[in-house]
N, C-alpha and C positions, 0 to 999 in steps of 0.2 A: 504494500501499498507505501508507497511513494509518490504516486502522481499528482498527488497535491501539491506536496512539497517541491517538487519539479516545475510546475507552475507557477510556484512563488517567486520559487526563485528567478524566473526567467521574467516575473511583473515588476521583481523591487524595485531596479531603475528609474522605472516610473514611478514607483509611490515615492521613492525617497526623495524626485524632483519636487514632490505635489506638498512634499514636508515642506514646511516653515525653517529655513535655518536659522544660525546664531542669532544673522542683525537685521532678519526678513519681519516682516508683520507688524514693525513698534515694538519688539521685545528681545529682553536677551534671551539668550540660555540654548534654544536647540532642543531641546530634552525630544522630542519627537524624532528625531536625528538619533541622534543617541540611544533612543530604546531601538529603533529601528535594525543601528549596525546590531547591538547586541542580541536580537532575534535573528537577525542572518548569523549572527557566529554560530548561536546555539543550536537554533533549528535544523540551521543547512550546512554550513560549512562544518558542523562535527556529526555530523547525520553518520549514522553507520551504515547505511545506502551508499555505492559506488553513484550511482544515478545521480544521487540528490549533491553531491561532491562532485560531477561534475558539471552538474548543473549552475550551482552554484560557481564552480572558475567561471563558466561560461558568461553569468551576469556578472563575473567583480569588475571587467574594465570600461562597461560601463557605466557601474555604482561610482567608478572611480571619476572618469569624468564627467559623472552628475555632480560629489560632492567637491570637488574643485572649488566650486563656490564660499564652502568654509573654511577653506585658506589655498592661496595660491600654490602651494606643494602639496604633495600624496599627502591624504590624512593620515596619522600616526596612528589612529587605529586600525587600518586597514590592511597594512602590511601584515599584521599576524595572523591574520587571515588564510596567506600566501602559504604556507607549509601544512598546514595542514589539509588542503585542498591537492594538493601534490602527490598523495598518499593515493 
């Protein structure tokens, strides 16, 4: 039963782009994006199924591109995802 997680991984960059970042929406923080990144890692990157991890890896480049609005360089919270995905 990994189909729903594979679909979630494919939708993740689009959802991440729609959530307000740290300076958008007139408020500070960007808690929504932090929660999404934590969910991406816990539910998709660290999943037992190789198909789910592969889908998370496929979504990672687009997620990084979208998250560049959070900071001009690669977000510090995303690189830890890469090693578990590569197994």
